[in-house]
C-alpha positions in Angstrom: -10.7 -13.4 -1.9 -11.4 -15.1 -5.2 -14.7 -15.1 -7.0 -15.4 -18.7 -6.0 -14.8 -17.8 -2.4 -17.1 -14.8 -2.6 -19.8 -17.0 -4.2 -19.4 -19.7 -1.5 -19.6 -17.2 1.4 -22.5 -15.4 -0.2 -24.4 -18.7 -0.6 -23.6 -19.7 3.0 -24.7 -16.4 4.4 -27.9 -16.4 2.4 -27.4 -12.9 1.0 -29.1 -12.0 -2.2 -27.3 -9.7 -4.7 -29.7 -6.9 -3.8 -28.9 -7.3 -0.1 -25.2 -7.4 -0.8 -25.6 -4.2 -2.9 -27.4 -2.5 -0.1 -24.8 -3.4 2.6 -21.7 -2.8 0.4 -23.0 0.2 -1.5 -21.8 -1.4 -4.7 -24.4 -0.9 -7.5 -26.5 -4.0 -8.2 -25.5 -4.0 -11.9 -21.8 -4.0 -11.0 -22.4 -7.0 -8.6 -24.3 -8.9 -11.3 -21.4 -8.5 -13.7 -18.8 -9.5 -11.1 -20.7 -12.6 -9.9 -21.6 -13.7 -13.4 -17.9 -13.5 -14.5 -18.7 -10.8 -17.1 -16.3 -8.3 -15.3 -13.0 -10.1 -15.3 -11.0 -7.5 -13.4 -13.1 -5.4 -11.1 -11.6 -2.5 -9.2 -10.0 -3.4 -5.9 -12.1 -0.8 -4.1 -15.2 -2.6 -5.3 -13.8 -6.0 -4.2 -12.8 -4.5 -0.8 -16.3 -3.3 -0.2 -17.8 -6.7 -1.0 -15.2 -8.5 1.1 -15.9 -6.4 4.1 -19.5 -7.4 4.1 -18.8 -11.1 3.4 -15.9 -11.2 5.9 -18.2 -9.7 8.5 -20.8 -12.4 7.8 -18.4 -15.3 7.8 -17.5 -16.0 11.4 -13.8 -16.8 10.6 -11.7 -17.2 7.6 -10.6 -20.9 7.3 -7.2 -21.5 5.9 -6.3 -24.6 3.9 -3.5 -26.9 5.0 0.1 -26.4 4.1 2.3 -23.4 3.4 0.7 -20.1 2.5 3.8 -17.9 2.3 3.2 -15.9 5.5 2.1 -18.7 7.8 1.3 -22.4 8.0 -2.1 -23.9 8.8 -0.6 -25.2 12.1 0.5 -21.7 13.2 -2.9 -20.0 12.3 -5.8 -22.3 11.6 -8.2 -19.5 11.9 -8.0 -15.8 11.7 -10.7 -13.3 12.5 -10.0 -10.3 10.3 -10.5 -6.8 11.6 -12.7 -7.6 14.6 -11.1 -10.0 17.0 -9.0 -7.2 18.5 -9.3 -3.5 19.0 -7.3 -1.0 17.0 -3.9 -0.7 18.6 -3.8 -4.3 19.8 -2.7 -6.0 16.5 0.9 -7.3 16.2 3.1 -8.8 13.6 1.6 -12.2 14.4 -1.7 -11.0 13.1 0.0 -9.4 10.1 1.6 -12.6 9.1 -1.6 -14.6 9.7 -3.4 -12.6 6.9 -4.0 -14.3 3.6 -1.2 -13.6 1.1 -3.6 -11.9 -1.3 -4.7 -9.3 1.3 -2.3 -6.4 1.4 -2.3 -4.3 4.6 0.0 -2.2 6.6 0.4 -2.4 10.3 1.0 1.0 12.1 1.1 1.2 15.9 -1.1 -1.9 16.2 -3.7 -0.8 13.7 -4.2 -2.7 10.4 -4.9 -0.6 7.4 -6.3 -2.1 4.2 -4.3 -1.2 1.0 -6.3 -0.7 -2.1 -5.0 -2.1 -5.3 -3.1 0.7 -7.1 -4.6 2.4 -10.1 -3.0 2.5 -13.5 -1.8 6.1 -13.0 -0.3 5.2 -9.6 1.7 2.3 -11.1 2.8 4.3 -14.1 4.1 7.2 -11.9 5.7 4.6 -9.6 7.5 2.8 -12.4 8.6 6.0 -14.1 10.1 7.5 -10.9 11.7 4.3 -9.8 13.3 3.8 -13.2 14.9 7.3 -13.0 16.2 6.6 -9.5 17.4 3.1 -10.3 19.2 4.2 -13.5 21.0 7.0 -11.6 22.2 4.7 -8.7 23.2 1.9 -11.1 25.2 4.3 -13.2 27.4 5.3 -10.3 25.2 7.3 -7.9 26.3 5.3 -4.9 26.1 1.9 -3.4 22.5 2.2 -2.0 19.7 -0.1 -3.1 16.4 1.3 -4.6 13.3 -0.8 -4.1 9.6 -0.5 -4.8 6.6 -2.0 -3.2 5.7 -4.5 -2.0 8.7 -4.7 0.5 8.0 -5.2 4.2 9.7 -2.6 6.3 9.7 -3.0 10.1 10.3 0.7 10.5 10.4 0.7 14.4 12.0 -2.7 14.8 9.1 -3.6 17.1 6.1 -5.9 16.7 3.5 -3.2 16.2 4.4 -1.6 12.8 5.1 -2.9 9.3 4.9 -0.6 6.3 5.4 -0.9 2.6 6.6 2.4 1.0 5.9 2.8 -2.7 9.6 3.5 -3.3 12.5 3.4 -0.9 16.3 3.7 -1.0 18.3 1.8 1.5 22.0 2.5 2.1 22.7 0.3 5.2 22.5 -3.2 3.8 22.9 -4.8 7.2 19.2 -4.0 7.7 18.2 -6.4 4.9 16.5 -9.6 6.2 15.0 -12.6 4.4 11.5 -11.2 4.9 12.3 -7.5 4.2 14.0 -4.6 5.9 14.5 -4.2 9.7 14.9 -0.5 10.3 14.5 2.8 8.6 15.4 3.3 4.9 17.2 6.5 3.9 14.5 7.7 1.4 10.8 6.9 1.2 8.2 8.0 -1.4 4.5 7.5 -1.3 2.0 8.2 -4.1 -1.3 9.1 -2.6 -4.6 7.4 -3.3 -8.0 8.5 -1.8 -7.8 5.7 0.8 -4.2 6.4 1.9 -4.0 10.2 2.0 -4.6 10.7 5.7 -2.3 7.8 6.6 0.5 9.0 4.3 0.3 12.6 5.3 0.0 12.0 9.1 0.8 8.5 10.3 3.6 7.7 7.9 5.2 11.1 8.2 5.3 10.6 12.0 6.7 7.1 11.7 9.3 7.9 9.0 10.6 11.0 10.7 10.8 9.4 14.2 12.6 6.3 12.8 15.2 8.4 11.1 14.3 8.4 7.4 16.4 11.1 5.9 14.1 12.2 3.1 10.4 11.6 2.6 8.4 12.5 -0.6 4.6 12.5 -1.1 3.2 12.7 -4.6 -0.3 14.1 -4.3 -2.2 13.5 -7.5 -5.3 15.3 -6.2 -3.7 18.5 -5.2 -1.1 18.1 -8.0 1.8 18.8 -5.7 5.0 17.2 -4.4 5.5 17.5 -0.7 9.0 16.7 0.6 10.6 16.5 4.0 14.3 16.3 4.8 16.2 15.8 8.1 18.6 18.7 7.4 15.5 21.0 7.4 14.1 19.4 10.6 11.4 17.9 8.4 9.8 21.2 7.6 7.5 20.5 4.7 8.4 21.8 1.2 5.5 21.9 -1.2 5.8 22.6 -4.9 3.5 22.1 -7.9 4.1 19.2 -10.3 6.1 21.3 -12.7 9.6 21.2 -13.9 12.1 18.8 -12.2 12.9 17.9 -8.6 16.0 16.3 -7.3 16.6 14.1 -4.2 18.4 15.9 -1.4 19.9 12.5 -0.5 22.1 12.9 -3.6 22.5 16.6 -3.6 19.7 17.3 -6.1 20.2 14.2 -8.3 18.6 12.4 -10.0 16.1 14.9 -11.4 12.5 13.6 -11.4 10.3 14.9 -14.3 7.3 16.4 -12.5 5.9 17.6 -15.8 5.6 14.0 -16.9 3.9 13.1 -13.6 1.4 15.9 -14.1 0.7 14.8 -17.7 -0.2 11.3 -16.6 -2.6 12.7 -14.0 -4.2 15.0 -16.6 -4.6 12.2 -19.2 -6.0 9.7 -16.8 -7.8 11.8 -14.1 -9.8 8.8 -12.8 -6.9 6.5 -12.8 -8.1 4.5 -15.8 -11.2 2.7 -16.9 -13.0 -0.1 -15.0 
């Protein structure tokens, strides 16, 4: 939702900034800076809190005409976000009807909002991905490394679509125009406060059941790497962010610099400034 859209819906709803602050739990001063344009790039968590209030007030989100990337106006003239169905009833049709700027994952018919990643999240993501990509490109096999956002229809059904932070795909027949249909060989997730439970529980279940061979979780809060591998029957292996860790998929290569990951977390404990 753009600033102009927020202003329009706020005006139509009759909310004052004080009321919006009360309902969204966003400080009034922060709202004043956002709506005045003084804050150019507010945190996604802040925007998400505002949008939830405004979306709940607006009866429906009206799309404009023409292509939107995930749908056309003829296919979905109106969409009632997070409310028209009960959790468990959403399908890929609902997923594709969402506005392009709204990132979500669909797991077992439940839509999960995805917060905009922090500076630290993206720095860790880019560093690890570069290491993996350089290794594979230099002769580490014919698999494809990719990083989010890439749609992965992990169960090949209409109830689940996920976006791993990093994945490695070796079966290129699973590649479709829209993303990947089936399980990658390797998935990595970097936790945020809003995704921890989902990544530790929901995604672990989906990835292991679908046949992902190796799954890594980088937990910046506990400062650990948790890994699962099919050869070990997905028994969790936890280690501090120290030294180096290699992918079992490639017999311990490439080696990921965990000390570097820990250093980023230490230098930017809050993920960066507002």
